[in-house]
N, CA, C and O of each residue as an XYZ file, in Angstrom:
792
protein
N     108.023     36.185    153.499
C     109.221     36.930    153.894
C     109.468     38.073    152.915
O     109.371     37.886    151.703
N     109.789     39.262    153.443
C     110.000     40.432    152.604
C     111.349     40.359    151.905
O     112.353     39.981    152.509
N     111.363     40.733    150.595
C     112.660     40.868    149.938
C     113.247     42.232    150.290
O     112.614     43.024    150.988
N     114.464     42.503    149.803
C     115.166     43.723    150.212
C     114.389     44.985    149.826
O     114.255     45.906    150.631
N     113.869     45.022    148.570
C     113.137     46.198    148.107
C     111.892     46.457    148.945
O     111.589     47.598    149.295
N     111.168     45.370    149.264
C     109.966     45.517    150.091
C     110.330     46.004    151.498
O     109.638     46.839    152.079
N     111.417     45.470    152.023
C     111.874     45.876    153.353
C     112.247     47.359    153.348
O     111.876     48.107    154.252
N     112.988     47.773    152.313
C     113.413     49.171    152.214
C     112.199     50.094    152.092
O     112.152     51.162    152.702
N     111.214     49.660    151.287
C     110.016     50.474    151.116
C     109.249     50.613    152.431
O     108.791     51.701    152.781
N     109.112     49.493    153.159
C     108.411     49.541    154.452
C     109.122     50.490    155.409
O     108.486     51.232    156.158
N     110.459     50.453    155.369
C     111.240     51.325    156.245
C     111.040     52.790    155.854
O     110.872     53.653    156.715
N     111.060     53.060    154.555
C     110.850     54.433    154.083
C     109.462     54.945    154.471
O     109.311     56.087    154.904
N     108.455     54.092    154.311
C     107.086     54.497    154.651
C     106.921     54.745    156.142
O     106.172     55.626    156.564
N     107.640     53.947    156.935
C     107.609     54.140    158.380
C     108.262     55.478    158.756
O     107.758     56.208    159.609
N     109.390     55.785    158.106
C     110.058     57.080    158.339
C     109.175     58.231    157.864
O     109.085     59.275    158.511
N     108.527     58.018    156.724
C     107.636     59.038    156.173
C     106.480     59.317    157.136
O     106.088     60.468    157.327
N     105.946     58.270    157.732
C     104.840     58.420    158.694
C     105.245     59.304    159.864
O     104.408     59.974    160.469
N     106.558     59.300    160.182
C     107.074     60.147    161.269
C     107.459     61.544    160.780
O     107.994     62.356    161.536
N     107.172     61.812    159.486
C     107.431     63.150    158.945
C     108.807     63.340    158.340
O     109.263     64.473    158.190
N     109.478     62.250    157.988
C     110.828     62.361    157.424
C     110.801     62.946    156.015
O     110.237     62.350    155.097
N     111.419     64.123    155.851
C     111.518     64.744    154.529
C     112.492     63.961    153.643
O     112.341     63.918    152.422
N     113.487     63.346    154.276
C     114.462     62.546    153.516
C     113.769     61.340    152.866
O     114.005     61.038    151.697
N     112.917     60.660    153.633
C     112.177     59.512    153.092
C     111.255     59.972    151.959
O     111.133     59.301    150.934
N     110.609     61.124    152.158
C     109.738     61.665    151.108
C     110.548     61.932    149.838
O     110.122     61.578    148.739
N     111.714     62.556    149.994
C     112.542     62.891    148.828
C     112.978     61.636    148.077
O     112.991     61.620    146.846
N     113.336     60.580    148.820
C     113.732     59.325    148.176
C     112.577     58.733    147.358
O     112.771     58.292    146.225
N     111.385     58.729    147.942
C     110.214     58.199    147.226
C     109.881     59.076    146.015
O     109.526     58.569    144.950
N     110.000     60.384    146.190
C     109.748     61.329    145.097
C     110.722     61.062    143.942
O     110.308     60.941    142.789
N     112.010     60.973    144.260
C     113.035     60.747    143.231
C     112.845     59.400    142.533
O     113.102     59.270    141.336
N     112.401     58.418    143.281
C     112.247     57.062    142.750
C     111.067     56.950    141.782
O     111.144     56.211    140.801
N     109.988     57.669    142.047
C     108.750     57.451    141.288
C     108.321     58.601    140.381
O     107.483     58.399    139.502
N     108.869     59.802    140.569
C     108.351     60.951    139.814
C     108.516     60.799    138.303
O     107.634     61.199    137.543
N     109.647     60.220    137.856
C     109.908     60.101    136.421
C     108.839     59.304    135.704
O     108.355     59.705    134.645
N     108.475     58.171    136.286
C     107.482     57.316    135.637
C     106.093     57.944    135.645
O     105.342     57.830    134.676
N     105.760     58.611    136.759
C     104.466     59.286    136.840
C     104.410     60.418    135.810
O     103.403     60.591    135.122
N     105.498     61.186    135.711
C     105.563     62.280    134.740
C     105.404     61.743    133.311
O     104.630     62.281    132.520
N     106.146     60.676    132.993
C     106.094     60.106    131.644
C     104.701     59.576    131.296
O     104.235     59.717    130.165
N     104.042     58.960    132.295
C     102.684     58.465    132.079
C     101.735     59.632    131.823
O     100.896     59.579    130.924
N     101.880     60.692    132.629
C     100.994     61.857    132.497
C     101.187     62.551    131.158
O     100.214     62.932    130.507
N     102.438     62.718    130.745
C     102.681     63.459    129.492
C     102.210     62.647    128.287
O     101.822     63.218    127.268
N     102.242     61.324    128.399
C     101.771     60.482    127.307
C     100.279     60.718    127.031
O      99.839     60.688    125.882
N      99.516     60.950    128.097
C      98.072     61.146    127.936
C      97.676     62.613    127.779
O      96.752     62.932    127.031
N      98.376     63.506    128.483
C      97.962     64.911    128.505
C      98.689     65.775    127.484
O      98.234     66.875    127.171
N      99.820     65.287    126.956
C     100.577     65.985    125.903
C     101.049     67.371    126.313
O     101.223     68.242    125.461
N     101.257     67.583    127.594
C     101.695     68.902    128.064
C     102.631     68.739    129.256
O     102.236     68.159    130.267
N     103.874     69.241    129.159
C     104.794     69.170    130.295
C     104.258     69.857    131.545
O     104.464     69.376    132.660
N     103.563     70.995    131.358
C     103.031     71.726    132.515
C     101.966     70.898    133.235
O     101.985     70.790    134.461
N     101.039     70.315    132.474
C      99.991     69.498    133.093
C     100.577     68.229    133.705
O     100.124     67.782    134.759
N     101.586     67.644    133.046
C     102.230     66.439    133.591
C     102.924     66.769    134.910
O     102.873     65.987    135.859
N     103.572     67.933    134.961
C     104.227     68.359    136.202
C     103.201     68.572    137.311
O     103.453     68.253    138.473
N     102.036     69.117    136.939
C     100.963     69.300    137.931
C     100.502     67.958    138.497
O     100.234     67.842    139.692
N     100.412     66.946    137.632
C     100.030     65.610    138.106
C     101.050     65.129    139.137
O     100.675     64.644    140.205
N     102.331     65.262    138.818
C     103.389     64.837    139.753
C     103.230     65.573    141.083
O     103.269     64.958    142.148
N     103.051     66.899    141.014
C     102.902     67.714    142.229
C     101.732     67.216    143.080
O     101.856     67.049    144.293
N     100.604     66.985    142.425
C      99.397     66.624    143.165
C      99.462     65.210    143.732
O      98.929     64.945    144.809
N     100.116     64.303    143.005
C     100.278     62.934    143.511
C     101.127     62.948    144.779
O     100.787     62.302    145.770
N     102.235     63.688    144.740
C     103.126     63.675    145.898
C     102.619     64.544    147.047
O     102.975     64.325    148.205
N     101.787     65.529    146.717
C     101.109     66.260    147.784
C     100.177     65.308    148.530
O     100.113     65.322    149.759
N      99.457     64.483    147.773
C      98.542     63.510    148.395
C      99.332     62.484    149.212
O      98.891     62.069    150.284
N     100.503     62.077    148.702
C     101.368     61.155    149.456
C     101.729     61.775    150.806
O     101.635     61.120    151.844
N     102.137     63.027    150.782
C     102.546     63.702    152.020
C     101.367     63.827    152.991
O     101.516     63.611    154.194
N     100.208     64.174    152.457
C      99.039     64.368    153.325
C      98.540     63.055    153.929
O      97.917     63.053    154.991
N      98.819     61.924    153.240
C      98.380     60.610    153.730
C      99.529     59.801    154.353
O      99.395     58.596    154.567
N     100.637     60.456    154.637
C     101.856     59.745    155.055
C     101.694     58.922    156.331
O     102.390     57.923    156.512
N     100.790     59.327    157.211
C     100.691     58.635    158.506
C      99.964     57.293    158.411
O     100.031     56.491    159.342
N      99.274     57.040    157.303
C      98.511     55.785    157.200
C      99.037     54.834    156.125
O      98.681     53.656    156.117
N      99.874     55.330    155.226
C     100.279     54.523    154.069
C     101.116     53.299    154.434
O     101.075     52.291    153.729
N     101.870     53.378    155.522
C     102.718     52.232    155.898
C     101.886     51.037    156.376
O     102.406     49.930    156.508
N     100.585     51.266    156.638
C      99.719     50.173    157.114
C      99.063     49.400    155.969
O      98.523     48.315    156.185
N      99.108     49.949    154.759
C      98.416     49.270    153.649
C      99.236     48.086    153.140
O     100.467     48.115    153.177
N      98.549     47.044    152.664
C      99.252     45.829    152.244
C      99.922     45.946    150.870
O     100.915     45.266    150.610
N      99.385     46.806    149.983
C      99.919     46.909    148.624
C     101.180     47.774    148.579
O     101.378     48.628    149.443
N     102.033     47.554    147.571
C     103.223     48.400    147.422
C     102.820     49.859    147.202
O     101.765     50.145    146.637
N     103.672     50.768    147.654
C     103.381     52.201    147.503
C     103.274     52.580    146.029
O     102.533     53.495    145.670
N     104.011     51.879    145.187
C     103.984     52.163    143.752
C     102.568     52.054    143.203
O     102.136     52.908    142.429
N     101.843     51.013    143.596
C     100.487     50.838    143.061
C      99.561     51.935    143.587
O      98.668     52.376    142.864
N      99.753     52.387    144.836
C      98.963     53.501    145.382
C      99.253     54.774    144.594
O      98.327     55.485    144.204
N     100.530     55.066    144.356
C     100.920     56.277    143.630
C     100.325     56.304    142.222
O      99.838     57.341    141.769
N     100.366     55.161    141.531
C      99.894     55.143    140.155
C      98.373     55.150    140.064
O      97.822     55.599    139.059
N      97.693     54.667    141.080
C      96.231     54.796    141.130
C      95.851     56.267    141.284
O      94.956     56.764    140.600
N      96.549     56.960    142.197
C      96.302     58.395    142.398
C      96.612     59.155    141.107
O      95.852     60.033    140.698
N      97.739     58.807    140.467
C      98.138     59.474    139.218
C      97.096     59.246    138.125
O      96.705     60.180    137.425
N      96.649     57.996    137.985
C      95.663     57.666    136.948
C      94.382     58.477    137.141
O      93.845     59.029    136.180
N      93.894     58.551    138.377
C      92.676     59.318    138.655
C      92.876     60.802    138.343
O      91.990     61.461    137.799
N      94.059     61.313    138.700
C      94.373     62.720    138.454
C      94.431     63.013    136.957
O      93.906     64.026    136.495
N      95.071     62.120    136.201
C      95.179     62.270    134.746
C      93.789     62.241    134.109
O      93.478     63.065    133.249
N      92.953     61.288    134.536
C      91.589     61.188    133.987
C      90.779     62.450    134.273
O      90.052     62.934    133.406
N      90.906     62.984    135.493
C      90.186     64.212    135.844
C      90.639     65.393    134.989
O      89.823     66.188    134.523
N      91.953     65.492    134.793
C      92.485     66.584    133.973
C      92.038     66.437    132.515
O      91.648     67.414    131.877
N      92.098     65.209    131.996
C      91.701     64.966    130.610
C      90.221     65.321    130.409
O      89.843     65.900    129.391
N      89.394     64.965    131.396
C      87.960     65.274    131.313
C      87.746     66.788    131.330
O      86.923     67.314    130.580
N      88.493     67.480    132.190
C      88.362     68.936    132.280
C      88.779     69.593    130.977
O      88.111     70.512    130.504
N      89.884     69.127    130.386
C      90.358     69.673    129.108
C      89.313     69.442    128.023
O      89.014     70.338    127.234
N      88.760     68.224    127.992
C      87.743     67.898    126.997
C      86.530     68.824    127.130
O      85.992     69.298    126.130
N      86.109     69.074    128.361
C      84.971     69.966    128.599
C      85.286     71.398    128.177
O      84.432     72.097    127.632
N      86.549     71.835    128.441
C      86.936     73.196    128.068
C      86.966     73.363    126.553
O      86.519     74.380    126.021
N      87.500     72.346    125.860
C      87.527     72.431    124.399
C      86.105     72.432    123.835
O      85.813     73.134    122.867
N      85.230     71.644    124.448
C      83.840     71.608    123.995
C      83.199     72.986    124.177
O      82.478     73.469    123.304
N      83.477     73.607    125.327
C      82.932     74.944    125.587
C      83.469     75.949    124.574
O      82.723     76.803    124.096
N      84.753     75.857    124.243
C      85.349     76.755    123.253
C      84.710     76.556    121.878
O      84.417     77.521    121.173
N      84.497     75.289    121.506
C      83.908     74.995    120.202
C      82.456     75.455    120.110
O      81.960     75.763    119.026
N      81.775     75.498    121.264
C      80.376     75.914    121.277
C      80.204     77.428    121.244
O      79.100     77.928    121.025
N      81.323     78.173    121.466
C      81.228     79.630    121.470
C      81.033     80.144    120.042
O      81.496     79.516    119.090
N      80.348     81.288    119.888
C      80.272     81.890    118.552
C      81.666     82.337    118.124
O      82.579     82.428    118.945
N      81.821     82.617    116.826
C      83.129     83.057    116.320
C      83.587     84.282    117.103
O      82.794     85.181    117.381
N      84.868     84.311    117.456
C      85.406     85.438    118.221
C      86.430     86.166    117.375
O      86.881     85.642    116.357
N      86.804     87.375    117.788
C      87.653     88.189    116.923
C      89.046     87.598    116.740
O      89.439     86.683    117.464
N      89.786     88.120    115.777
C      91.089     87.553    115.407
C      92.078     87.529    116.549
O      92.934     86.647    116.615
N      91.968     88.506    117.466
C      92.921     88.551    118.589
C      92.831     87.330    119.478
O      93.794     87.007    120.174
N      91.694     86.640    119.474
C      91.516     85.520    120.390
C      91.715     84.166    119.735
O      91.511     83.144    120.389
N      92.106     84.120    118.467
C      92.398     82.842    117.833
C      93.662     82.275    118.456
O      94.694     82.942    118.533
N      93.556     81.031    118.898
C      94.642     80.459    119.693
C      95.656     79.749    118.799
O      95.866     78.542    118.923
N      96.278     80.500    117.904
C      97.254     79.916    116.985
C      98.663     80.200    117.459
O      99.045     81.356    117.646
N      99.440     79.134    117.656
C     100.823     79.323    118.099
C     101.740     79.598    116.918
O     102.926     79.863    117.114
N     101.208     79.541    115.667
C     102.016     79.809    114.485
C     102.229     81.297    114.262
O     103.163     81.689    113.562
N     101.401     82.108    114.831
C     101.451     83.550    114.598
C     102.424     84.199    115.574
O     102.163     84.259    116.776
N     103.554     84.687    115.047
C     104.605     85.246    115.907
C     104.105     86.460    116.682
O     104.471     86.648    117.842
N     103.273     87.283    116.050
C     102.754     88.465    116.735
C     101.886     88.066    117.921
O     101.912     88.704    118.973
N     101.118     87.000    117.730
C     100.272     86.529    118.822
C     101.120     85.999    119.971
O     100.797     86.215    121.139
N     102.205     85.307    119.639
C     103.116     84.818    120.683
C     103.657     85.978    121.507
O     103.737     85.901    122.733
N     104.029     87.059    120.816
C     104.548     88.243    121.521
C     103.461     88.825    122.417
O     103.713     89.190    123.566
N     102.248     88.907    121.872
C     101.129     89.441    122.657
C     100.872     88.590    123.895
O     100.712     89.119    124.995
N     100.833     87.279    123.718
C     100.585     86.376    124.844
C     101.675     86.499    125.897
O     101.389     86.553    127.093
N     102.928     86.543    125.450
C     104.045     86.649    126.398
C     103.997     87.963    127.163
O     104.327     88.008    128.348
N     103.584     89.037    126.486
C     103.468     90.343    127.153
C     102.365     90.296    128.212
O     102.557     90.748    129.342
N     101.214     89.748    127.836
C     100.097     89.635    128.797
C     100.518     88.773    129.981
O     100.251     89.112    131.134
N     101.187     87.645    129.683
C     101.628     86.735    130.735
C     102.593     87.422    131.700
O     102.456     87.302    132.917
N     103.581     88.150    131.139
C     104.569     88.848    131.984
C     103.893     89.856    132.901
O     104.188     89.926    134.094
N     102.965     90.650    132.317
C     102.252     91.645    133.128
C     101.385     90.968    134.192
O     101.295     91.444    135.324
N     100.750     89.855    133.819
C      99.883     89.145    134.768
C     100.687     88.597    135.940
O     100.247     88.666    137.088
N     101.871     88.050    135.648
C     102.727     87.508    136.716
C     103.207     88.640    137.627
O     103.217     88.503    138.850
N     103.608     89.767    137.010
C     104.076     90.912    137.802
C     102.974     91.470    138.695
O     103.249     91.998    139.772
N     101.718     91.351    138.240
C     100.586     91.897    138.996
C     100.122     90.992    140.135
O      99.287     91.394    140.946
N     100.661     89.770    140.200
C     100.264     88.852    141.276
C     100.699     89.407    142.633
O     101.720     90.088    142.726
N      99.927     89.120    143.686
C     100.391     89.473    145.028
C     101.754     88.836    145.296
O     102.077     87.786    144.741
N     102.535     89.470    146.136
C     103.932     89.082    146.371
C     104.114     87.585    146.660
O     104.969     86.932    146.060
N     103.305     87.048    147.581
C     103.449     85.634    147.965
C     103.102     84.711    146.800
O     103.788     83.716    146.565
N     102.032     85.042    146.068
C     101.634     84.229    144.915
C     102.716     84.239    143.845
O     103.036     83.207    143.255
N     103.279     85.431    143.603
C     104.325     85.567    142.587
C     105.543     84.717    142.952
O     106.123     84.036    142.106
N     105.914     84.773    144.229
C     107.070     84.000    144.699
C     106.824     82.500    144.518
O     107.691     81.775    144.030
N     105.633     82.046    144.917
C     105.280     80.626    144.810
C     105.202     80.201    143.344
O     105.687     79.131    142.975
N     104.589     81.044    142.513
C     104.468     80.738    141.092
C     105.855     80.552    140.472
O     106.078     79.602    139.722
N     106.767     81.442    140.778
C     108.117     81.369    140.195
C     108.904     80.172    140.715
O     109.635     79.530    139.961
N     108.755     79.873    141.998
C     109.448     78.700    142.549
C     108.945     77.420    141.890
O     109.722     76.499    141.637
N     107.640     77.366    141.613
C     107.059     76.177    140.991
C     107.421     76.084    139.512
O     107.887     75.046    139.043
N     107.202     77.185    138.777
C     107.378     77.146    137.323
C     108.833     77.285    136.890
O     109.261     76.605    135.957
N     109.599     78.146    137.544
C     110.982     78.389    137.105
C     111.970     77.413    137.725
O     112.891     76.942    137.058
N     111.772     77.110    139.018
C     112.723     76.225    139.692
C     112.215     74.792    139.808
O     112.920     73.917    140.313
N     110.979     74.551    139.337
C     110.400     73.200    139.327
C     110.344     72.562    140.719
O     110.491     71.348    140.855
N     110.130     73.387    141.752
C     110.022     72.851    143.109
C     108.625     72.278    143.330
O     107.652     72.752    142.743
N     108.533     71.264    144.173
C     107.229     70.698    144.518
C     106.530     71.620    145.514
O     107.157     72.490    146.119
N     105.217     71.415    145.676
C     104.471     72.213    146.655
C     105.048     72.011    148.059
O     105.083     72.939    148.868
N     105.492     70.804    148.328
C     106.053     70.516    149.652
C     107.367     71.256    149.846
O     107.603     71.843    150.902
N     108.230     71.231    148.818
C     109.511     71.941    148.908
C     109.304     73.447    149.038
O     110.004     74.114    149.801
N     108.335     73.980    148.286
C     108.036     75.415    148.381
C     107.532     75.744    149.786
O     107.932     76.740    150.390
N     106.640     74.879    150.292
C     106.103     75.080    151.637
C     107.198     75.111    152.695
O     107.180     75.944    153.602
N     108.150     74.195    152.569
C     109.264     74.155    153.522
C     110.102     75.434    153.428
O     110.530     75.981    154.445
N     110.328     75.899    152.212
C     111.151     77.084    151.994
C     110.481     78.343    152.535
O     111.145     79.237    153.058
N     109.141     78.402    152.401
C     108.418     79.614    152.790
C     107.686     79.501    154.123
O     107.054     80.457    154.573
N     107.771     78.331    154.753
C     107.087     78.138    156.031
C     105.580     78.052    155.887
O     104.840     78.547    156.737
N     105.115     77.413    154.795
C     103.678     77.268    154.536
C     103.320     75.798    154.400
O     104.188     74.967    154.132
N     102.049     75.477    154.582
C     101.612     74.096    154.351
C     101.521     73.856    152.845
O     101.287     74.797    152.087
N     101.704     72.607    152.400
C     101.566     72.303    150.971
C     100.197     72.691    150.411
O     100.095     73.112    149.259
N      99.143     72.552    151.222
C      97.802     72.924    150.755
C      97.685     74.424    150.510
O      97.018     74.857    149.570
N      98.346     75.223    151.370
C      98.358     76.677    151.182
C      99.090     77.027    149.896
O      98.662     77.904    149.146
N     100.207     76.328    149.645
C     100.970     76.553    148.407
C     100.101     76.229    147.194
O     100.055     76.991    146.228
N      99.414     75.093    147.256
C      98.547     74.683    146.139
C      97.457     75.731    145.906
O      97.147     76.054    144.759
N      96.878     76.262    146.979
C      95.823     77.272    146.849
C      96.376     78.535    146.195
O      95.729     79.118    145.326
N      97.580     78.962    146.613
C      98.213     80.138    145.998
C      98.448     79.912    144.500
O      98.221     80.813    143.692
N      98.906     78.701    144.128
C      99.153     78.393    142.718
C      97.853     78.431    141.926
O      97.808     78.968    140.819
N      96.812     77.867    142.491
C      95.508     77.852    141.830
C      95.003     79.281    141.628
O      94.493     79.616    140.559
N      95.145     80.121    142.656
C      94.719     81.519    142.559
C      95.544     82.275    141.520
O      95.013     83.098    140.773
N      96.852     81.988    141.480
C      97.733     82.647    140.514
C      97.306     82.310    139.085
O      97.223     83.192    138.230
N      97.036     81.021    138.832
C      96.601     80.601    137.497
C      95.261     81.237    137.128
O      95.031     81.612    135.978
N      94.378     81.350    138.130
C      93.086     81.998    137.899
C      93.256     83.461    137.515
O      92.552     83.958    136.636
N      94.185     84.154    138.167
C      94.413     85.565    137.856
C      95.058     85.740    136.484
O      94.780     86.711    135.781
N      95.919     84.798    136.108
C      96.543     84.855    134.785
C      95.469     84.652    133.703
O      95.454     85.361    132.697
N      94.577     83.681    133.919
C      93.479     83.472    132.963
C      92.607     84.729    132.873
O      92.167     85.111    131.789
N      92.363     85.367    134.021
C      91.539     86.579    134.047
C      92.212     87.716    133.280
O      91.536     88.513    132.629
N      93.554     87.792    133.357
C      94.291     88.837    132.629
C      94.114     88.664    131.122
O      93.976     89.647    130.394
N      94.119     87.428    130.659
C      93.878     87.160    129.235
C      92.429     87.497    128.876
O      92.162     88.075    127.823
N      91.504     87.133    129.756
C      90.080     87.380    129.490
C      89.802     88.875    129.345
O      88.956     89.272    128.543
N      90.512     89.715    130.122
C      90.330     91.168    130.023
C      90.711     91.697    128.642
O      90.215     92.731    128.196
N      91.599     90.966    127.981
C      92.017     91.364    126.630
C      91.174     90.667    125.556
O      91.496     90.722    124.370
N      90.101     90.018    125.984
C      89.203     89.353    125.044
C      89.715     88.008    124.557
O      89.245     87.488    123.545
N      90.688     87.439    125.285
C      91.272     86.158    124.871
C      90.829     85.085    125.859
O      91.153     85.138    127.045
N      90.094     84.127    125.354
C      89.589     83.048    126.207
C      90.651     81.956    126.251
O      90.975     81.344    125.233
N      91.180     81.723    127.434
C      92.262     80.752    127.602
C      91.738     79.542    128.364
O      91.251     79.666    129.487
N      91.845     78.368    127.740
C      91.477     77.140    128.440
C      92.670     76.659    129.260
O      93.782     77.164    129.103
N      92.439     75.696    130.121
C      93.514     75.102    130.920
C      94.617     74.567    130.017
O      95.799     74.747    130.307
N      94.240     73.915    128.929
C      95.209     73.336    128.022
C      96.055     74.417    127.353
O      97.279     74.305    127.292
N      95.393     75.469    126.850
C      96.120     76.533    126.170
C      97.023     77.274    127.155
O      98.159     77.611    126.824
N      96.523     77.527    128.359
C      97.351     78.184    129.377
C      98.592     77.364    129.675
O      99.680     77.916    129.836
N      98.437     76.057    129.749
C      99.603     75.208    130.026
C     100.630     75.313    128.907
O     101.832     75.266    129.166
N     100.168     75.457    127.657
C     101.087     75.614    126.530
C     101.833     76.941    126.613
O     103.032     77.004    126.341
N     101.119     77.998    126.991
C     101.724     79.332    127.092
C     102.809     79.331    128.176
O     103.851     79.968    128.025
N     102.547     78.601    129.272
C     103.486     78.591    130.404
C     104.693     77.699    130.162
O     105.647     77.748    130.939
N     104.687     76.892    129.121
C     105.806     75.973    128.865
C     107.047     76.749    128.480
O     108.094     76.152    128.227
């Protein structure tokens, strides 16, 4: 026999399967904090932890029509997805740092020291120009995600786009920002970029 929490969860998943944004929001509010805290504990970056939350709940939305049929609690599904996402990000960061360490010495402008106030000013200037140079839709999506902390699903609803389209725009925006730094001779890894965006 189902207890109250299990019954409520089954009901929410059933509503979610029918496309209920309210059910999605309840599940998001209920679980995002713990997923975020788990991600930040391993990744040490609020930006990367927020990305984990975004991607976990994007996957929840994309799989909403089948999740109510699974026997396990939704919590265990969410944390499995989160764990895999965190491991993938950690592996990517490790590979990027290895690539950076394998590079020959680079000029002083590209030393990634956050202690240097002049470098902070330079990075912020490059970042501002890079964001301004983004195509209109990408810029709007980037700001909604980074400044207003909206999920890909919420941004999609606001702009009339699918969550996958929003994710693609965000990925392209981050790629263009990295390219803007590269033009100035500054090699930015995913980890360093996440620090700059904090």
